[in-house]
C-alpha positions, -999 to +999 in steps of 0.1 A: +248-201+472+262-203+507+296-190+494+280-163+474+260-151+505+291-146+526+311-132+497+283-107+491+284-118+454+257-111+428+240-144+423+234-138+386+272-135+381+280-168+398+293-196+377+296-232+391+325-255+384+331-290+398+357-292+425+387-316+421+386-348+442+409-335+469+396-346+502+416-323+524+403-292+507+369-303+494+360-333+515+327-338+534+333-331+572+306-356+581+323-384+561+359-382+572+367-356+545+359-379+517+346-363+485+313-378+491+276-369+497+250-392+512+218-392+533+209-356+523+237-344+546+257-322+521+241-289+531+244-296+568+279-309+565+294-281+544+272-252+556+296-237+582+327-244+562+314-228+530+302-197+549+337-192+563+352-197+528+329-171+514+337-146+542+374-153+538+372-145+500+352-113+508+379-102+533+407-108+507+388-087+482+383-059+507+420-059+516+430-056+480+404-029+473+418-009+502+452-010+486+439+000+452+417+028+466+444+039+491+419+039+520+417+020+553+399-014+549+377-004+579+361+023+557+350-002+530+317-021+526+305-046+501+274-047+480+265-076+457+298-078+438+314-044+443+335-031+472+326+006+480+341+035+498+310+054+509+329+085+519+343+091+485+316+074+465+341+051+447+334+015+441+354-014+425+338-045+411+351-078+423+363-084+387+383-051+388+398-060+421+408-095+410+424-083+378+450-063+396+454-082+428+475-109+442+466-136+466+481-128+500+507-152+513+486-158+544+448-159+541+426-147+569+421-176+593+387-193+591+382-187+628+388-149+625+364-141+597+332-123+606+301-140+594+268-122+584+240-119+608+213-142+595+188-113+594+210-098+566+209-129+544+199-122+508+202-158+494+202-183+522+167-192+532+152-173+503+136-185+471+165-182+446+166-198+412+193-225+408+218-222+380+219-258+370+183-268+360+181-248+327+212-264+311+202-299+323+167-294+308+180-280+274+207-307+272+238-284+272+251-299+304+278-325+296+279-357+316+305-384+313+280-404+292+282-376+266+320-380+262+333-394+229+370-399+223+389-412+192+390-450+193+369-452+224+355-486+235+323-492+255+318-517+283+284-530+296+288-546+330+268-573+346+272-572+384+266-598+411+229-601+418+235-604+455+262-587+476+290-611+482+284-633+452+313-641+429+316-654+394+319-692+392+318-696+355+309-677+323+297-690+290+306-661+267+309-678+233+276-664+219+284-629+233+318-629+216+302-637+182+281-605+185+289-575+162+315-551+175+325-572+205+362-568+214+366-587+247+347-602+276+363-595+310+356-612+343+362-599+378+353-611+413+317-600+411+314-585+376+314-596+339+320-568+313+314-570+276+336-546+257+325-534+223+330-506+197+296-492+203+275-490+235+244-506+219+266-535+207+279-541+243+244-540+256+231-565+231+260-589+236+257-587+274+222-603+271+239-634+255+261-641+286+253-672+307+268-666+341+269-690+371+271-671+404+284-685+437+262-690+467+264-658+488+254-676+520+230-657+543+222-631+517+207-657+494+181-665+521+172-629+529+135-620+529+123-585+536+093-595+557+112-617+581+141-592+582+117-564+593+103-586+621+138-595+632+146-557+634+114-552+654+124-580+678+159-565+682+145-530+689+122-545+716+150-563+733+159-536+759+188-557+773+206-554+740+231-526+737+228-502+708+255-481+692+250-444+698+252-424+665+250-390+683+245-382+720+230-351+736+219-351+772+207-382+791+176-396+774+173-426+797+173-405+828+147-382+812+124-410+804+129-425+839+118-393+856+090-384+831+055-379+844+041-395+813+058-418+787+043-423+753+055-454+733+051-458+696+065-482+670+072-472+634+085-494+606+090-490+569+095-514+540+129-519+525+134-493+497+161-490+471+177-456+474+188-456+438+201-432+413+180-425+382+209-420+358+230-449+344+262-449+364+293-446+341+328-434+339+353-425+311+388-438+315+418-428+294+445-455+295 
C-alpha cells in the first residue's frame, strides 16, 4: 500500500507477490537487513524505504512516458495508474508505458526522489480494503502446508520441552512399527518421525519415548519468582541498564523536574505464538 501510494497506482490493480529472501534488497532495516519481521515493527521499519521505492518507480514511468509522448517530463503528472500530459489531453496507462519501455541503466537515487506531501495521501492513513483476506477466507491462498509433490514424505517433529535441552535417548521401536513410517531421525534437540502421510507421522510420534537432558537453570524456572526477580532488578538503581534507544537526557530531566511521579507496571509471561502449524517443504 505504501509503494502504491508513492507510485500513484490504482489500488484495485495492485497484485501482491512474495519477495525473494535477499536481505540486501528486501531485508528489514531494523533487524540488520535480515528478511525478518518481529515486534510489530515491519511498517515502521520499511515505511520510509518503501515510499522511496514507490516514488522511484513513478519517476521511471514518467521518464519513459515523456519519451513516448515526446514531451518534457516536467509537463507530466500522474493519476492513479496513468501518466498524463494535461496540455494535450493525452494519457498513457502504466501498463502501456511498461510494455514499450526499458529499465534505465541508472535508477533515480533514493535520496533524489520527491515524496508526496502527506496531505495528498489517498491510501496511507485511510481505510482501504486489504487484498489478502478474501483469498485466505475462501481457501484459494496456497501455503506450504498445501503443497503436494510426487513421492513426498512427511515429518512430525518433537522438540525439546525446555530451551537448551538435548536428546539423551529415544525408544522408537513402537513408533517404527506404525503404518507408513519410513524413518525416525534424532538431532540435538529434536526427534522427527518420517512417514508417507502426515497423519501417520503424527500418530507414530505419540509412541516415542524420549529422555531429555537436564537444561540446568531453565529447568527450575518459575514465572512468579522470575517476575519478582525482574522487579528487584528494576528497583536496583545502582545497576546499569542497556540503552535500546536514546533521545535527550532523561536523568537530567528527572533531576530538575518540579514533580516526579513514580509508577510500577508488570505483566505475566505470555507466549507470543503463531496460530498456524509451522512447516516447510524441502526438495532434495
